[in-house]
C-alpha positions as CSV (number, residue, x, y, z in Angstrom):
1,M,0.0,0.0,0.0
2,A,1.3,3.5,-0.8
3,E,2.2,5.9,1.9
4,P,-0.7,8.2,2.7
5,F,1.4,11.4,3.3
6,E,4.0,13.2,1.2
7,L,6.4,15.9,2.4
8,Q,7.8,18.2,-0.3
9,V,10.8,20.4,0.4
10,Q,11.2,23.6,-1.7
11,R,13.7,26.4,-1.7
12,W,12.3,29.6,-0.2
13,R,14.0,33.0,-0.2
14,D,17.8,32.8,-0.2
15,N,18.8,29.7,1.7
16,E,15.6,29.0,3.6
17,L,13.4,25.9,3.1
18,K,9.6,25.6,2.8
19,L,7.9,22.4,3.9
20,I,4.7,21.4,2.2
21,L,2.7,18.4,3.6
22,L,0.3,16.7,1.3
23,Q,-2.2,13.9,1.8
24,R,-2.3,11.2,-0.9
25,E,-5.3,9.1,-1.9
26,A,-5.8,6.0,0.3
27,Q,-6.2,3.6,-2.6
28,R,-5.5,4.3,-6.2
29,R,-7.8,2.3,-8.6
30,H,-6.8,1.3,-12.1
31,G,-7.0,4.4,-14.3
32,Q,-6.8,6.8,-11.4
33,S,-3.1,6.9,-11.0
34,G,-2.9,10.6,-12.1
35,I,-4.7,11.9,-9.0
36,K,-2.6,14.6,-7.3
37,P,-2.1,14.7,-3.6
38,T,-4.2,17.3,-1.6
39,P,-2.1,20.0,0.2
40,I,-2.7,20.1,4.0
41,V,-0.2,22.8,5.1
42,A,2.9,24.7,4.0
43,V,5.3,26.1,6.6
44,W,8.4,28.4,6.3
45,G,10.2,31.1,8.3
46,A,10.0,31.4,12.0
47,P,7.7,28.4,12.8
48,L,10.0,26.1,10.8
49,H,13.2,27.6,12.3
50,F,12.1,27.5,16.0
51,A,10.4,24.1,15.8
52,Q,13.3,22.5,13.9
53,E,14.1,20.1,16.8
54,A,10.5,18.9,17.1
55,I,10.1,18.5,13.4
56,S,13.4,16.6,13.2
57,L,12.2,14.2,16.0
58,V,9.1,13.4,14.0
59,L,11.1,12.9,10.8
60,R,13.6,10.7,12.5
61,S,10.8,8.3,13.3
62,A,10.1,8.2,9.5
63,G,13.8,7.2,8.8
64,V,15.2,10.6,7.9
65,A,18.6,10.4,9.6
66,R,19.5,14.0,10.0
67,G,16.0,15.5,10.4
68,V,15.4,19.0,8.9
69,T,19.1,19.7,8.5
70,G,19.3,16.7,6.1
71,L,16.6,18.0,3.8
72,R,17.4,19.8,0.5
73,G,15.2,21.7,-1.9
74,G,13.4,19.3,-4.2
75,D,13.4,16.4,-1.8
76,V,10.1,14.4,-1.5
77,L,9.5,12.1,1.5
78,L,6.8,9.6,1.7
79,L,5.5,9.3,5.2
80,K,3.5,6.6,7.1
81,E,0.2,7.5,8.6
82,D,1.3,7.9,12.2
83,V,4.3,10.2,11.2
84,G,2.2,12.2,8.7
85,V,-0.6,12.8,11.1
86,R,1.7,14.0,13.9
87,L,3.6,16.2,11.5
88,A,0.4,17.7,10.1
89,V,-0.9,18.6,13.6
90,L,2.5,20.0,14.5
91,L,2.7,22.2,11.4
92,L,-0.9,23.3,11.5
93,A,-0.6,24.4,15.1
94,L,2.7,26.3,14.5
95,K,2.1,28.0,11.2
96,P,0.6,31.3,12.4
97,L,2.9,31.6,15.5
98,R,5.9,34.0,15.6
99,K,7.0,34.0,19.3
100,P,9.9,31.6,19.7
101,E,8.9,30.5,23.2
102,R,5.3,29.8,22.2
103,I,6.4,27.9,19.1
104,R,8.8,25.7,21.2
105,H,6.2,25.1,23.9
106,C,3.5,24.1,21.4
107,A,5.9,21.8,19.5
108,E,7.0,20.0,22.6
109,A,3.3,19.5,23.6
110,V,2.4,18.0,20.2
111,L,5.2,15.5,20.6
112,Q,3.5,14.4,23.9
113,L,0.1,13.9,22.3
114,S,-1.1,10.3,21.8
115,P,-1.6,9.0,18.3
116,E,-5.4,9.0,18.9
117,A,-5.3,12.7,20.0
118,C,-3.3,13.6,16.9
119,C,-5.8,11.9,14.6
120,Y,-8.7,13.7,16.4
121,W,-7.0,17.2,16.1
122,L,-6.1,16.6,12.5
123,G,-9.7,15.8,11.8
124,K,-10.8,19.0,13.6
125,V,-8.3,21.5,12.1
126,A,-8.0,20.1,8.6
127,G,-11.5,18.5,8.2
128,G,-14.2,19.4,5.7
129,Q,-15.8,22.2,7.8
130,D,-15.9,25.8,6.7
131,W,-12.9,28.1,7.1
132,R,-14.1,29.8,10.2
133,T,-14.8,26.5,12.0
134,R,-11.3,25.2,11.2
135,Q,-9.7,28.4,12.5
136,R,-11.6,28.1,15.8
137,H,-10.5,24.5,16.1
138,T,-6.9,25.5,15.4
139,R,-7.0,28.2,18.0
140,A,-8.5,25.8,20.5
141,L,-5.6,23.4,19.8
142,R,-3.0,26.1,20.3
143,L,-4.6,27.2,23.5
144,L,-4.6,23.5,24.7
145,L,-1.0,23.1,23.8
146,A,0.3,26.4,25.2
147,E,-1.7,26.1,28.4
148,E,-2.6,29.7,28.4
């Protein structure tokens, strides 16, 4: 069975990286091999920089030896479901944040979540609801993680 998540690495401004997490189709039937993955989240800048250690821990469980520092522009990683779900929740929670302390605290809290909690929160923040509902759920996740 194909891996359900795909992480694409792109060059972003000067020497920075941009991570794009995509969800792939669960099963590809004959004749549907051209279906493109659905983007979940793209992260760059401060959230990527300050959560680099947490992202690296998640990627190491997927077999990426050096974590974020081992990634280069143009790399594509296929991720198992447990790794992809945790990475999606991590990136969705951190994307709008800019304060280094809050980013690190939220990243550490996501690493402590159970796999079931990660699946629950991914369904809430990336589910099929309208934009406003997803934003409320994302804010609730950040408040839970940051314990404010």
